[in-house]
ZADO-561538 format. One record per residue: residue in one letter; y, x, z of N, C-alpha, C, O in turn. Coordinates in steps of 0.001 Angstrom, whole numbers, padded with zeros to 6 digits, always signed. Layout:
BEGIN
AYXZYXZYXZYXZ/...
This chain:
BEGIN
M-044248+014881+001847-043912+013810+000907-045189+013198+000328-046064+013924-000144/P-045301+011877+000360-046448+011234-000278-046219+011101-001779-045097+011241-002265/G-047296+010828-002499-047119+010503-003909-046466+009141-004034-046489+008354-003088/A-045883+008852-005191-045197+007573-005366-045131+007208-006846-044929+008072-007699/D-045302+005925-007140-044996+005376-008461-043645+004699-008342-043471+003804-007515/L-042692+005112-009152-041329+004594-009047-040955+003793-010288-041136+004255-011415/L-040440+002605-010073-039825+001822-011131-038321+001951-010946-037779+001536-009922/I-037655+002521-011924-036219+002779-011818-035473+001816-012723-035753+001723-013918/D-034532+001108-012146-033741+000138-012905-032283+000286-012496-031990+000748-011393/G-031385-000094-013360-029968+000014-013035-029121-000660-014093-029605-000974-015181/D-027847-000884-013771-026949-001533-014726-025700-000706-015019-024726-001230-015561/L-025719+000605-014661-024603+001471-015017-024761+001952-016456-025851+002379-016838/P-023709+001894-017259-023793+002480-018603-024104+003973-018500-023473+004689-017723/I-025069+004437-019277-025479+005832-019216-024478+006709-019982-024043+006356-021078/G-024125+007840-019398-023219+008771-020062-021801+008266-020168-021051+008693-021047/A-021420+007354-019275-020083+006764-019360-019147+007266-018268-018037+006754-018120/G-019579+008256-017509-018711+008791-016463-018672+007954-015209-017707+008033-014449/L-019699+007148-014970-019741+006290-013785-020763+006786-012762-021287+006000-011973/S-021037+008056-012777-021924+008682-011785-023344+008146-011850-024007+008030-010819/S-023819+007819-013039-025184+007332-013154-026191+008402-012732-027226+008074-012153/S-025907+009668-013012-026841+010726-012619-026873+010884-011102-027946+011035-010517/A-025705+010850-010462-025672+010959-009003-026358+009752-008358-027037+009890-007341/S-026180+008582-008947-026834+007387-008420-028349+007531-008485-029060+007184-007542/L-028833+008050-009614-030272+008254-009776-030797+009280-008776-031837+009073-008150/E-030072+010382-008632-030492+011425-007696-030645+010872-006282-031663+011098-005627/L-029630+010147-005816-029655+009672-004438-030661+008552-004235-031301+008481-003186/A-030809+007673-005227-031770+006579-005086-033191+007115-004981-033969+006670-004137/V-033528+008081-005847-034877+008650-005819-035111+009409-004515-036154+009258-003880/A-034135+010226-004120-034286+010987-002878-034428+010052-001672-035233+010306-000776/A-033643+008971-001656-033713+008021-000544-035067+007334-000500-035647+007160+000572/A-035571+006943-001661-036862+006258-001703-037989+007172-001226-038841+006751-000444/L-037996+008416-001692-039049+009343-001301-038963+009685+000182-039984+009787+000861/A-037732+009863+000684-037573+010144+002110-038058+008965+002953-038690+009153+003993/A-037758+007759+002499-038180+006575+003238-039693+006458+003278-040268+006126+004315/L-040338+006730+002152-041799+006656+002099-042447+007694+003012-043563+007502+003495/A-041728+008802+003242-042260+009867+004093-041826+009704+005554-042101+010575+006380/D-041151+008594+005877-040612+008397+007224-039697+009560+007626-039682+009980+008783/Y-038949+010063+006670-038083+011217+006915-036653+010742+007160-036095+010003+006349/V-036063+011164+008272-034709+010759+008634-033698+011730+008032-033776+012937+008258/I-032764+011206+007276-031748+012049+006649-030435+011279+006610-030416+010096+006270/D-029338+011946+006959-028058+011242+006946-027417+011299+005567-027868+012031+004686/G-026362+010518+005398-025739+010384+004085-025190+011679+003541-025328+011951+002349/A-024557+012502+004398-023974+013759+003929-025054+014714+003433-024877+015387+002418/A-026177+014770+004153-027275+015637+003720-027877+015142+002415-028244+015938+001551/L-027978+013827+002273-028472+013247+001034-027556+013623-000133-028021+013952-001224/A-026245+013568+000120-025276+013928-000914-025407+015397-001312-025291+015732-002491/R-025647+016265-000345-025800+017686-000658-027024+017932-001527-026998+018782-002418/L-028098+017190-001270-029284+017314-002117-028960+016915-003561-029370+017584-004509/G-028221+015817-003708-027835+015382-005046-026988+016405-005767-027167+016638-006963/Q-026065+017018-005045-025223+018043-005663-026056+019243-006106-025791+019827-007156/R-027060+019613-005313-027932+020722-005707-028641+020414-007029-028810+021298-007870/V-029051+019169-007205-029682+018784-008464-028721+019025-009625-029095+019616-010638/E-027479+018563-009468-026485+018744-010531-026265+020229-010825-026265+020646-011983/N-026077+021021-009765-025724+022429-009933-026895+023278-010410-026743+024107-011308/E-028061+023069-009809-029183+023975-010034-030155+023507-011114-030825+024328-011739/I-030236+022205-011337-031197+021680-012319-030490+021235-013596-030852+021658-014694/V-029469+020371-013443-028755+019861-014614-027875+020943-015231-027711+021001-016450/G-027306+021807-014376-026470+022890-014881-024996+022569-014925-024231+023260-015598/V-024578+021521-014211-023162+021158-014139-022605+021649-012811-023174+021373-011756/R-021511+022364-012859-020931+022928-011635-020050+021891-010941-018871+022131-010679/S-020626+020770-010660-019859+019662-010092-019634+019857-008610-020335+020620-007946/G-018634+019144-008106-018435+019073-006667-019367+018034-006079-020419+017732-006644/I-018969+017488-004932-019858+016587-004211-019243+015201-004040-019790+014370-003316/M-018108+014942-004701-017419+013671-004521-018289+012473-004897-018393+011518-004127/D-018909+012517-006068-019705+011373-006521-020820+011061-005536-021028+009908-005159/Q-021532+012101-005126-022666+011887-004230-022220+011364-002865-022876+010497-002287/L-021112+011887-002352-020615+011404-001060-020172+009953-001147-020439+009163-000241/A-019495+009601-002233-019043+008221-002395-020224+007259-002457-020185+006165-001892/I-021274+007687-003153-022461+006840-003294-023223+006749-001974-023704+005677-001607/A-023334+007863-001266-024112+007885-000028-023394+007197+001126-024038+006569+001967/L-022068+007308+001176-021322+006880+002356-020413+005682+002105-019582+005352+002951/G-020559+005031+000961-019699+003898+000644-019742+002800+001704-020772+002559+002335/V-018607+002146+001881-018474+001027+002826-017907-000163+002054-016875-000043+001395/A-018565-001282+002135-018125-002467+001392-016662-002785+001685-016228-002778+002837/G-015908-003066+000615-014509-003439+000771-013568-002285+001054-012404-002508+001387/H-014047-001060+000927-013232+000101+001271-013297+001173+000176-014299+001332-000521/A-012190+001893+000062-012217+003173-000645-012629+004230+000376-012670+003956+001576/L-012933+005431-000098-013272+006522+000816-012288+007668+000625-012076+008147-000489/R-011700+008093+001721-010882+009311+001701-011818+010457+002087-012161+010623+003258/I-012224+011238+001097-013270+012241+001281-012660+013630+001418-011778+014016+000651/D-013144+014367+002401-012812+015780+002551-014028+016563+002075-015043+016614+002769/C-013936+017165+000913-015099+017837+000328-015416+019165+001002-016456+019765+000728/R-014540+019626+001872-014826+020856+002616-015649+020548+003863-016647+021219+004127/S-015243+019549+004626-015965+019194+005852-017033+018127+005611-017886+017898+006469/L-016988+017472+004445-017848+016347+004076-017571+015106+004915-018396+014195+004978/A-016408+015073+005558-016006+013874+006298-015516+012825+005307-014883+013151+004303/A-015818+011560+005600-015385+010459+004739-014798+009358+005602-015469+008825+006486/E-013551+009022+005345-012851+007984+006115-012710+006726+005262-012047+006764+004225/P-013317+005612+005674-013146+004370+004914-011700+003887+004989-011098+003874+006063/V-011152+003493+003854-009786+002972+003772-009859+001575+003164-010277+001432+002015/P-009460+000538+003909-009612-000835+003407-008870-001064+002089-007737-000616+001912/I-009531-001768+001172-008899-002199-000065-008418-003628+000138-009229-004500+000451/P-007132-003898-000028-006626-005258+000188-007403-006292-000619-007804-006030-001753/S-007610-007449-000040-008432-008483-000676-007800-009057-001937-008489-009688-002738/G-006513-008849-002123-005819-009442-003263-005918-008669-004552-005302-009049-005547/V-006690-007578-004561-006835-006788-005786-008307-006613-006137-009184-006764-005287/R-008560-006298-007385-009897-006002-007870-009858-004682-008635-008795-004207-009035/I-011032-004107-008827-011177-002875-009591-011821-003220-010928-012895-003819-010978/L-011159-002840-011994-011704-003065-013334-012217-001745-013894-011567-000709-013755/V-013370-001787-014519-013936-000617-015180-014167-000973-016643-014776-001999-016946/F-013683-000129-017548-013819-000359-018985-014527+000819-019631-014094+001965-019518/D-015598+000521-020294-016357+001538-021025-015732+001714-022401-015652+000763-023177/S-015289+002929-022702-014620+003188-023982-015590+003227-025157-015164+003260-026311/A-016881+003225-024876-017927+003339-025903-017926+004707-026564-018540+004895-027615/I-017228+005673-025942-017269+007055-026392-018103+007830-025383-017606+008133-024299/P-019353+008162-025697-020193+008879-024727-019706+010300-024559-019072+010868-025448/R-020007+010858-023420-019679+012256-023215-020878+012938-022558-021555+012356-021711/T-021125+014185-022967-022217+014967-022414-021611+015991-021472-021026+016981-021912/L-021753+015752-020179-021031+016544-019185-021410+018015-019226-020530+018876-019237/A-022727+018325-019248-023145+019721-019202-022687+020468-020449-022449+021675-020398/G-022560+019746-021584-022176+020395-022819-020692+020281-023103-020232+020722-024157/S-019947+019709-022201-018511+019520-022401-017746+020715-021850-018329+021746-021511/A-016435+020556-021769-015595+021637-021248-015454+021567-019733-014587+022229-019164/Y-016300+020769-019070-016179+020624-017611-016303+021972-016905-015459+022331-016083/N-017363+022715-017231-017560+024008-016575-016417+024970-016868-016075+025802-016029/Q-015822+024860-018061-014692+025715-018400-013490+025399-017519-012746+026301-017132/R-013299+024115-017201-012190+023751-016307-012390+024382-014935-011433+024847-014315/R-013619+024397-014468-013911+025050-013191-013552+026532-013261-012963+027077-012328/S-013904+027171-014352-013599+028596-014505-012101+028846-014546-011615+029822-013975/D-011360+027959-015226-009898+028085-015274-009302+028010-013870-008418+028790-013517/C-009795+027068-013082-009284+026892-011715-009622+028101-010846-008801+028529-010034/E-010809+028646-011009-011207+029815-010229-010345+031031-010594-009989+031828-009726/A-010017+031164-011866-009160+032263-012296-007754+032099-011723-007134+033078-011307/A-007251+030862-011699-005936+030605-011121-005927+030937-009637-004978+031535-009130/L-006993+030545-008945-007093+030842-007509-007102+032342-007271-006419+032829-006370/K-007861+033075-008059-007946+034522-007885-006580+035173-008048-006239+036088-007297/A-005797+034716-009016-004465+035279-009224-003551+034987-008040-002747+035837-007658/L-003663+033803-007458-002816+033428-006322-003269+034090-005031-002480+034245-004099/Q-004534+034478-004971-005017+035178-003787-004383+036564-003646-004422+037161-002571/A-003802+037071-004732-003076+038330-004640-001843+038178-003757-001369+039147-003164/V-001332+036956-003676-000181+036656-002827-000636+036294-001420-000045+036738-000436/D-001688+035486-001328-002200+035029-000042-003725+035100-000064-004381+034196-000581/P-004294+036176+000500-005758+036332+000483-006496+035257+001288-007713+035123+001162/N-005787+034504+002096-006420+033474+002925-006728+032194+002147-007389+031295+002669/L-006256+032109+000914-006537+030932+000096-008028+030883-000219-008571+031823-000800/Q-008689+029798+000157-010117+029659-000121-010380+028916-001427-011252+029298-002208/T-009619+027858-001651-009727+027071-002876-008327+026606-003246-007373+026849-002508/L-008203+025935-004393-006880+025450-004806-006351+024363-003885-005156+024069-003917/R-007203+023758-003063-006695+022769-002115-005778+023427-001085-004970+022741-000458/D-005888+024735-000902-005045+025448+000048-003694+025839-000551-002812+026320+000160/V-003535+025633-001847-002297+025998-002528-001294+024855-002411-001612+023714-002744/T-000100+025153-001946+000943+024142-001849+001744+024086-003141+001733+025024-003937/A+002437+022976-003334+003286+022840-004518+004371+023915-004524+004741+024431-005579/D+004882+024247-003325+005934+025261-003228+005401+026634-003632+006068+027373-004356/L+004208+026972-003168+003624+028267-003537+003378+028344-005035+003650+029369-005659/L+002867+027273-005609+002592+027270-007043+003878+027402-007846+003908+028069-008880/S+004937+026768-007366+006223+026855-008053+006774+028282-008032+007321+028761-009025/K+006623+028946-006900+007173+030295-006758+006316+031357-007446+006842+032313-008015/E+005007+031187-007391+004107+032240-007858+003364+031887-009145+002479+032626-009577/G+003721+030773-009747+003034+030339-010960+003157+031317-012114+002347+031289-013041/W+004165+032183-012068+004348+033166-013145+003170+034129-013240+002982+034784-014265/R+002386+034213-012184+001229+035102-012180+000072+034555-013034-000865+035286-013355/L+000144+033291-013390-000940+032623-014088-000640+032504-015579+000520+032518-015990/T-001679+032390-016371-001481+032033-017768-001029+030580-017830-001115+029849-016843/D-000550+030172-018991-000092+028785-019137-001220+027799-018830-001008+026795-018151/V-002414+028092-019334-003551+027202-019102-003903+027172-017617-004104+026098-017051/Q-003977+028328-016992-004304+028382-015563-003271+027630-014729-003624+026940-013773/L-001998+027764-015089-000945+027082-014345-001099+025570-014443-000954+024863-013446/R-001390+025076-015632-001540+023633-015794-002777+023109-015065-002741+022029-014476/R-003870+023874-015104-005070+023452-014368-004782+023397-012864-005130+022427-012190/A-004145+024445-012353-003830+024483-010921-002849+023382-010538-002975+022775-009475/R-001881+023128-011400-000889+022083-011101-001559+020721-011003-001199+019910-010150/H-002534+020465-011876-003248+019196-011779-003948+019068-010426-003842+018035-009765/V-004657+020111-010019-005413+020036-008771-004477+019844-007585-004735+019005-006721/V-003401+020607-007536-002468+020534-006406-001805+019162-006333-001708+018576-005255/T-001355+018656-007458-000695+017345-007444-001693+016215-007234-001358+015199-006624/E-002920+016381-007732-003940+015343-007551-004341+015226-006082-004550+014124-005575/D-004447+016365-005404-004745+016328-003970-003704+015502-003228-004042+014700-002357/Q-002444+015701-003575-001386+014944-002914-001453+013469-003281-001195+012608-002440/R-001799+013170-004533-001919+011761-004917-003017+011058-004122-002878+009888-003767/V-004102+011769-003847-005175+011171-003037-004649+010801-001655-004888+009694-001173/L-003942+011712-001027-003382+011442+000303-002389+010291+000243-002387+009417+001109/D-001545+010297-000782-000546+009237-000918-001208+007885-001181-000755+006865-000663/A-002272+007870-001980-002955+006615-002278-003638+006060-001037-003615+004849-000813/A-004246+006923-000224-004881+006464+001010-003843+005847+001940-004090+004804+002546/S-002689+006486+002052-001624+005945+002905-001118+004609+002370-000871+003679+003138/A-000964+004518+001047-000488+003273+000442-001480+002141+000665-001073+001015+000948/L-002780+002420+000541-003790+001387+000796-003741+000920+002241-003861-000273+002517/Q-003566+001848+003153-003539+001492+004567-002368+000583+004918-002463-000229+005839/R-001273+000716+004191-000133-000166+004453-000064-001333+003473+000892-002107+003488/G-001086-001456+002616-001169-002589+001708-000253-002512+000506+000014-003531-000131/D+000237-001318+000178+001157-001151-000950+000350-000891-002220+000246+000249-002674/V-000216-001945-002787-001080-001776-003955-000288-001377-005195-000831-000748-006103/G+000985-001738-005238+001814-001317-006360+001916+000195-006440+001853+000779-007522/R+002074+000819-005287+002153+002286-005252+000815+002907-005641+000788+003930-006326/V-000288+002309-005218-001606+002814-005587-001766+002787-007105-002246+003751-007702/G-001361+001684-007723-001450+001574-009169-000616+002625-009875-001053+003209-010867/Q+000592+002868-009363+001458+003890-009942+000797+005261-009862+000861+006038-010815/L+000167+005560-008736-000499+006845-008561-001691+006997-009506-001959+008091-010001/L-002401+005902-009752-003507+005944-010707-003013+006370-012085-003603+007240-012725/T-001941+005756-012530-001416+006067-013855-000878+007492-013919-001080+008195-014910/E-000190+007915-012857+000291+009299-012803-000876+010277-012865-000782+011337-013482/S-001974+009906-012218-003164+010744-012248-003686+010890-013671-004083+011979-014086/H-003684+009792-014412-004166+009877-015796-003292+010809-016622-003807+011614-017398/F-001976+010709-016464-001085+011586-017221-001366+013051-016903-001338+013903-017791/S-001638+013336-015635-001945+014711-015237-003280+015160-015819-003410+016296-016277/L-004267+014277-015802-005565+014587-016403-005437+014810-017906-006141+015640-018482/R-004542+014070-018528-004339+014192-019974-003565+015463-020327-003959+016203-021229/N-002459+015716-019613-001546+016780-020013-001891+018144-019406-001849+019159-020100/D-002228+018169-018120-002455+019440-017441-003928+019842-017407-004259+021011-017603/Y-004807+018883-017159-006224+019227-017086-006915+019088-018435-007982+019660-018661/E-006294+018319-019330-006752+018162-020717-008211+017728-020806-009025+018360-021479/V-008522+016633-020110-009883+016098-020170-009903+014658-020677-010916+013967-020561/S-008789+014213-021235-008755+012862-021780-009170+012908-023246-009655+013927-023738/S-008972+011799-023926-009292+011697-025348-008419+010598-025926-007874+009795-025169/P-008267+010535-027254-007461+009462-027844-007938+008068-027438-007121+007183-027183/A-009261+007869-027378-009772+006550-027008-009420+006197-025574-009025+005066-025292/L-009559+007153-024668-009224+006903-023270-007726+006660-023106-007321+005777-022349/D-006907+007434-023806-005457+007228-023728-005078+005845-024247-004220+005174-023673/T-005715+005426-025324-005457+004098-025875-005840+003018-024880-005103+002051-024687/L-006985+003182-024255-007476+002191-023300-006561+002097-022082-006274+001000-021605/V-006106+003233-021583-005178+003229-020449-003872+002550-020841-003337+001747-020077/D-003355+002865-022024-002093+002275-022480-002213+000758-022604-001311+000026-022197/I-003324+000288-023165-003535-001160-023271-003616-001784-021885-003042-002845-021637/A-004328-001124-020991-004520-001677-019652-003201-001814-018902-002918-002873-018342/V-002394-000761-018882-001169-000800-018072-000142-001769-018640+000810-002127-017946/H-000313-002200-019887+000595-003188-020468-000012-004594-020453+000480-005495-021132/T-001078-004772-019680-001705-006074-019524-001234-006711-018222-001256-006045-017188/P-000807-007981-018231-000323-008638-017015-001320-008531-015866-002517-008763-016035/G-000808-008180-014717-001624-008081-013515-002150-006699-013222-002501-006403-012080/V-002214-005830-014245-002728-004474-014034-001648-003633-013355-000504-003579-013808/L-002037-002977-012255-001100-002191-011459-001107-000717-011847-000138+000000-011598/G-002203-000266-012457-002304+001122-012872-003698+001400-013387-004629+000637-013128/A-003845+002507-014127-005159+002834-014709-005252+004327-014959-004245+005009-015150/R-006474+004818-014955-006737+006230-015258-008160+006363-015768-008998+005486-015557/L-008422+007489-016452-009805+007771-016801-010575+008048-015518-009984+008451-014516/T-011873+007839-015538-012695+008135-014371-013857+009010-014794-014239+009019-015964/G-014417+009741-013852-015446+010705-014197-014816+011992-014675-013651+012264-014385/A-015576+012785-015404-015110+014103-015840-014243+014045-017092-013656+015053-017485/G-014156+012869-017726-013337+012742-018913-014102+013042-020194-015332+013017-020221/F-013348+013326-021259-013880+013611-022596-014564+012390-023216-015244+012521-024233/G-014398+011231-022632-015089+010013-023040-015436+009241-021786-014990+009577-020689/G-016239+008199-021958-016644+007441-020771-015715+006291-020465-015358+005524-021360/C-015317+006159-019208-014659+004940-018744-013258+005159-018198-012846+006271-017869/V-012548+004039-018117-011242+003947-017470-011380+002979-016307-012067+001963-016414/V-010732+003295-015204-010725+002406-014052-009290+001919-013845-008339+002685-013997/A-009145+000642-013500-007825+000057-013320-007800-000786-012050-008822-001313-011612/L-006620-000899-011477-006407-001760-010320-005612-002966-010780-004604-002820-011472/I-006063-004174-010397-005421-005390-010887-005407-006445-009795-006257-006449-008905/T-004441-007328-009874-004395-008431-008928-005590-009345-009177-005999-009551-010319/A-006145-009890-008099-007396-010645-008187-007283-011845-009114-008229-012167-009833/D-006127-012511-009103-005995-013738-009892-005934-013481-011396-006078-014415-012185/Q-005726-012235-011801-005633-011902-013223-006856-011141-013729-006946-010829-014916/A-007791-010845-012838-008873-009916-013186-009729-010403-014347-009927-009669-015314/D-010237-011622-014269-011145-012110-015308-010452-012199-016667-011033-011851-017695/Y-009219-012664-016658-008460-012764-017909-008194-011373-018488-008279-011173-019700/A-007870-010410-017612-007545-009065-018081-008746-008390-018726-008596-007681-019721/V-009930-008599-018174-011135-007993-018761-011282-008414-020214-011516-007576-021084/M-011147-009705-020480-011285-010195-021851-010159-009700-022735-010392-009298-023875/T-008928-009726-022215-007766-009332-022998-007815-007861-023387-007601-007511-024548/I-008097-007003-022414-008121-005563-022671-009253-005198-023624-009064-004410-024551/A-010428-005776-023392-011567-005467-024252-011301-005882-025695-011605-005137-026627/E-010736-007068-025876-010463-007555-027232-009391-006708-027912-009527-006360-029085/R-008335-006379-027188-007270-005559-027759-007791-004175-028125-007420-003630-029164/Y-008643-003605-027284-009216-002284-027547-010071-002312-028807-010028-001379-029609/R-010846-003375-028985-011670-003505-030193-010794-003616-031433-011112-003047-032477/Q-009695-004345-031319-008803-004506-032461-008167-003178-032873-008043-002880-034061/V-007768-002391-031882-007055-001139-032156-007988-000033-032617-007644+000729-033521/T-009171+000067-032005-010053+001208-032265-011285+000873-033091-011894+001764-033682/G-011657-000399-033137-012900-000773-033793-014126-000487-032958-015255-000636-033427/L-013907-000072-031711-015025+000267-030815-015350-000910-029898-014452-001659-029513/P-016614-001078-029548-017027-002224-028721-016846-001969-027229-017825-001908-026484/G-015597-001819-026792-015340-001605-025376-015789-002790-024536-015646-003943-024944/V-016330-002500-023367-016818-003533-022462-016179-003337-021093-016062-002211-020610/G-015765-004441-020469-015134-004362-019162-015947-005034-018076-016725-005949-018344/F-015762-004574-016843-016454-005123-015683-015460-005304-014539-014591-004458-014325/V-015590-006401-013810-014839-006584-012573-015733-006111-011438-016850-006600-011275/C-015240-005159-010655-016076-004517-009641-015474-004666-008248-014289-004961-008086/A-016322-004456-007255-015894-004444-005860-016599-003295-005161-017731-002955-005506/A-015937-002699-004184-016540-001606-003422-017672-002154-002562-017513-003168-001882/S-018815-001474-002597-019988-001944-001862-020496-000850-000929-020010+000281-000944/D-021489-001217-000115-022100-000231+000773-022813+000843-000046-023211+000614-001188/G-022963+002000+000555-023580+003121-000126-025092+003024-000177-025674+001984+000133/T-025715+004115-000571-027163+004182-000744-027885+003715+000518-027590+004175+001622/H-028818+002813+000342-029612+002349+001476-030953+001825+000969-031131+001547-000217/I-031872+001703+001892-033216+001226+001561-033328-000240+001953-032908-000634+003041/R-033894-001038+001068-034210-002435+001386-035692-002645+001131-036143-002571-000011/W-036442-002903+002173-037877-003125+002030-038136-004566+001609-037518-005494+002131/T-039041-004745+000676-039366-006105+000254-040094-006860+001353-040133-008090+001341/A-040675-006125+002313-041268-006732+003500-041476-005638+004528-041822-004508+004183/G-041265-005974+005788-041701-005089+006857-040640-004268+007539-040499-004349+008760/R-039875-003467+006787-038965-002543+007447-037602-002598+006778-037482-002987+005617/S-036576-002203+007524-035228-002168+006962-034513-000956+007523-034912-000389+008540/L-033444-000569+006836-032714+000627+007224-031228+000343+007292-030719-000559+006626/T-030544+001122+008103-029102+001011+008217-028429+001748+007067-028760+002907+006817/P-027489+001113+006352-026799+001820+005276-026195+003124+005780-025604+003168+006859/G-026346+004180+004995-025804+005475+005348-026756+006341+006150-026571+007556+006221/M-027777+005736+006760-028760+006498+007514-030149+006026+007130-030444+004835+007236/L-030990+006912+006695-032353+006543+006345-033182+006549+007625-033938+007486+007884/R-033033+005503+008415-033682+005430+009715-034183+004007+009926-033461+003054+009631/W-035388+003845+010423-035944+002512+010602-035166+001719+011649-034749+002265+012671/S-034976+000433+011386-034288-000433+012349-035207-001551+012830-034741-002493+013472/G-036510-001466+012533-037445-002453+013051-037748-003557+012062-037009-003755+011097/R-038835-004278+012299-039228-005365+011418-038434-006631+011687-037996-006894+012807/T-038264-007397+010638-037622-008696+010771-038653-009706+011263-039799-009700+010813/A-038248-010562+012174-039182-011538+012747-039847-012354+011643-039181-012833+010725/G-041151-012506+011741-041876-013309+010778-042418-012522+009612-043250-013037+008866/Q-041967-011261+009422-042455-010459+008313-043650-009622+008771-043707-009184+009919/T-044574-009411+007889-045719-008578+008171-045933-007628+007035-045489-007876+005914/G-046618-006528+007316-046949-005568+006260-045790-004652+005931-044680-004842+006428/N-046044-003663+005097-045041-002688+004676-044957-002709+003161-045685-001988+002479/G-044070-003537+002643-043917-003631+001198-043216-002407+000653-042714-001587+001422/P-043172-002268-000663-042519-001116-001269-041013-001161-001054-040430-002244-001021/P-040368+000006-000905-038918+000028-000692-038164-000097-001999-038687+000231-003064/V-036939-000571-001914-036026-000618-003045-034793+000171-002655-034220-000079-001595/A-034371+001107-003474-033188+001920-003173-032099+001605-004193-032049+002234-005250/P-031236+000653-003900-030192+000297-004866-029150+001402-005003-028202+001264-005776/
């Protein structure tokens, strides 16, 4: 690795649950790898980012954020398998937009109850392994098994496990709904997810619940849920494209009236994942830190930019 002077810039709200830390991890790693002419694929880049979270930051996070950032495809959601690290792009219909609303309630992930939720889930898994030792994680637990054997768990463990099991199914159902263009069903699943996060996983907050309630009662909004680890941060909503700009203003103003907090909304679109853009000389293919040759007419090797 060569030495490097890095100028880091970004427009993600810090501490708002929008994966700003994962974005920083991958951007820096991509820039340094590029400067060293080091070839690394998106999945490996994501694993490096997760190691930073787990070993340096101290958050026992999974790898979803890093994979989404590393392997994103413009105009698509990603159906991610966190066991195999496979990511399948799923087209997002052109008639909808993604709204993100910052609740203005910061959350400190490492100091929150996030790690405790992980411990609750691990305890639930251990209890269910008494029935089926082949269970590796809660993703292997079916709704039927949980219904029959849930008595083995404490009330808290049962609710944590129920959230994970039902959320896994919602992901599969949402991917199928997107593939057939049923955005109404996707919106419904988003809202159901929030209720599960609020009631069973208990990672919501009064401000987030208020924001979701305002959003789902706004014309054009198909569904909404908290995003990130919860305890504060942001809400994400799905809305019809023709109502998006109006909804951002309406929801933000209503939220300020109800809570007195300066909520801010953004209209977003799915974009390509982490990639290097050279200001001159070289370029890289999104998802792979590999040289693709100079552009005709360009000379020299300018500094890289890792968005």
